[in-house]
N, C-alpha and C positions, 0 to 999 in steps of 0.2 A: 327263345332266341335274344341273348343282350348285344345289340347293336354298339358298334364302335364309333362316336360321332366327334369329329373335328369340326372347330366353328374358328373360321378365319375371319377377324373382322375389325371393325375401325370407331365403333363406336358405343354409346351406353347402351344401346337394345342388343348388340353381340355378347357384352359381359350378364346380360339378363337372361337372356339367350343359354348361353353356359346353364346359368343357376337351373334356369326351369326346364333343361331336359336333364340335368342334374337328380332333381324331384321325381322326373317320371323314369327314374331307375335305368338311365342309357351310361353306357360308359364314355365319358365326355373329355376333349382334349382341347384347348384353346392353340390358336396359332397367330402371331403377329400382335396377342394383347395378353396381359396379365390379369386372371381373376384367381382370386382368394381359393385356396382348395381346389383349383382346378392345375392338372396336370399339362405342362406346355408340351404341345407336337413338333417333332422332328421329321420331316421327308422320311430320314433313314429309318424310323421306329415301326413298328406293325401299325399295316397300311388301315385305313377305318373304313367300314360299307356305307358311311352317311358322309360327306362332306359340304360343309355350308361354308360359300365365299361370302362377302361383306354385300350390302346393300350397294354399293357403288360397282360391282361386279369383277367379273374375271375377263380382263382386258386381252388382247391377243399374245400367245407364247404363256399365257397362265399366270401374269400379271396381275396381284392382288393390293391392293393401297390396304394396309394395316396401321394401328396404331403405334405400331413399333416400327412403321416403315416398310418399303415393298417386300412382298414375299412372291415366290414364283410356284404354281402348279407346274412342276415339270411332267414329262408326257410317263418318265420312269414310275410314278407315284401311281398313276392311274393304271396302269400296266399290273400294279402290284396289288390293287382294289378288285375284291371278288366280282364275276360278273354278276349282273342285277344290281349291282351297287346304285345310290344314289348321287349324283352332283347336283347343288343346287347353289344358287345365286340371285342377287337383284336382277343382274343380264349376265350372259356367256357368251365371249367372243367367238364366233363360227367356227375358227381353228379348233379352241377348245371342246366344242360341240362334237365336231368329226370327229378327234381321238377317243373320246368318250363313246361315242357310237360305235366305231370298229369293235371297242374292245366290252360292249353291252351293258355299259354303265349310262342310266338313263338321266337325262337333263332334265332341271326346271329352272326358269326364269320367273321366279316368284314375280317379280315386278309386275309381269307380264299377263299374271294370273288374274280372273275376274273377282274371285275370293280374296285375293290381295288387294286388288284395286279397292272394292267396296267397302272392306272391312278397314282399309288405311284412311278413306275417307271420314271417317268418323274423329279420329284423334288431329285431324287436318283442319275439320271445320271448329273444330272447337278451339284449336290453336288460332285458327282466324279469328275467332270471336274474341279471344284475348287479345290478340295484338291490336284492334279494334276500338276496344272500350276505352271510351274519355278523349280518344283521339280527336274529337270534333268538338268537343265541351258540351255534347247534349250525352244524355243515355241513347240506347238502342230503341227503348222502348217508344212507339209512334214517331218513328224518324224514317226518313227514305234512304235506303240502300240497296245500292244497282249489284245485279252480279252478271258477270261476263261466262257466259257457258252456262248449259244445263246438263253438265255431264253426272258423273259418280259425285265427285267433291260439289259441284255446284248443286245439285238436288241437294245433297246432305246439308249443306249449310243455309240452301235458303228454307228448310224446314227448321232448323234452329233458331234462323234469325225471325223467322214465322212466331216462333214459341216464345219468344222474347218479346213479342207485341212490334215487331219494325215491320213497317210498310216497305214491300222488297220489292223491287223492278227487274225481271229477266229480259235479260239480251241473248239471241240464241240466233247461229246462222241457220239451223237446222229445222224444217216446217215440222218437222215431227217431233223434235223436243220442245221447241215453243208450244205444240197442244198439249206435250206433256204438262209441261208447266201452266198453262192455262187450266187443265183439267185440277190441278192440284191447289188451283186458286188464285195463282199469282198472276199479277201485271206481266204482259209479255209483250217484246217489242224485236223487230229485227234487230241484227246486231251493227248498229250504226247509231253516233252520238247523237244525232240529230233529232231523235226521238226519245231522246234523255231528258226526263224532267231535273229538276233542281235535287240533288242527292248530299247527302252529308259525305259519302263516300262510296267507293267502289273496291269491288273483290274482283279479280280477273283470274278465272281458271282456264281459259284456254290457251295453248301453248305453242302460239304464233304471235308473232309482233304486229298486234292489233291495236295498241295503246296507242294513238296520236296526240297531238296536242290540243284535239278537240274535245276528247274525253275530261280533261283535265278545266276546260273551262265551262261547263257544266254547271260547275258553281264555284265561287272566289274560294272557298275554304276546301271542296275537296281533295280526302287522301287517295289514291289509288295503294293497296294492299293486292300485289301477286303471288297468286298462289302455284301458277303454272311453273312444271318443270322446264328446264334449260330446253330453247334459249329464252324462256319466260315471253311474257305480253308485249312491252315496252318496244316502240317501233326504236329500230335500231339507230336512226337520225336524233333520237333523245336520250341516247343511252351516255352523254357527255355534256349534257346541259344541265348547268346547277337550276337554271328556272323552273325544270320540272323535276330535277330528281329529290327536290325536297321534299316534295309531296309523294313521293315514289317509293315504296319499299318490296324486294324481293325476298320471301321468306319460303325458303326450301327447308327441306327436312324435318317440319315440325313433328311428325311422331315422335320420332327418336329424341328430337329435345325437351318434348313436353311430355312423354307419356312413353318411356323406354319400356317398360316391363310390359305394357301392352303393346306395343310395337312388335316387342319379341315373341309374345304369343300369338301375334297374329302373323309371323314369318313360319311360325310352326305348325300354323293350323293350316297355311296355304299347302306347306311342303305334305303335311301328313296326308291331304287329299291325294297327292302323287304318289305317297309311299303305297297307300291303299290301293291304287290303282295296280301297281306291281306287287301285291299280296305281300308287304315287307313288314306291316306293323299293326297291329290291332288298331280300330278307331277309337279315340280320344272320347 
């Protein structure tokens, strides 16, 4: 069975996803973006059996932000998709999931899948390193660097920094994750700036406003690179304060910017696991 796939997208990773799927011998159409040699999709044309929405997700009433503007996944398009089809996107609004469920269409919010989160942590960590190199005037080798949070991104980033020879300090709320970080050989502390020695810089991976003025004061030159998803880690009271913002940078969507080809593969690797569960496609 040759699957008909529609990719609705808004950045370079979606362009590469179209090309990657073409190489896998899928029939591919693009929606809301132009990809050379890929036919444009119209909601009135033959329906797909796999529809992949953007990383930003499918909003209420089927709203999707694409490169070429807002497009709408109307309920009539889902009604025309065969039972057992797949609807995937970074996130999917509850009303759209309800439509799909009633029509026997499987849904996958790939940003919420552990497979995606772990694989996506690697280009995120590499992009974070790129952003930090040279920022303090020192190398990373034998320099003190702090990481707030020891989840997927924090743990992968810590190992990358360790391989560069950095002296990594981990700050984590969870006692279990502190124990894990300690088992890996890192210096470990509670998530409290009072425990922080002077460091060249701080990476935040905690998606909560935990970064107050105290984190900037651990060293006069400290920079903070925020990798956390919205709302980010900066305390709300500091978000309009130039004194702190000059040393703070929030970096979102690193994989799509730094490694869009790999980011596209990660999306498909995640979705293919769901397709396997539904017995729709062979394992890659």
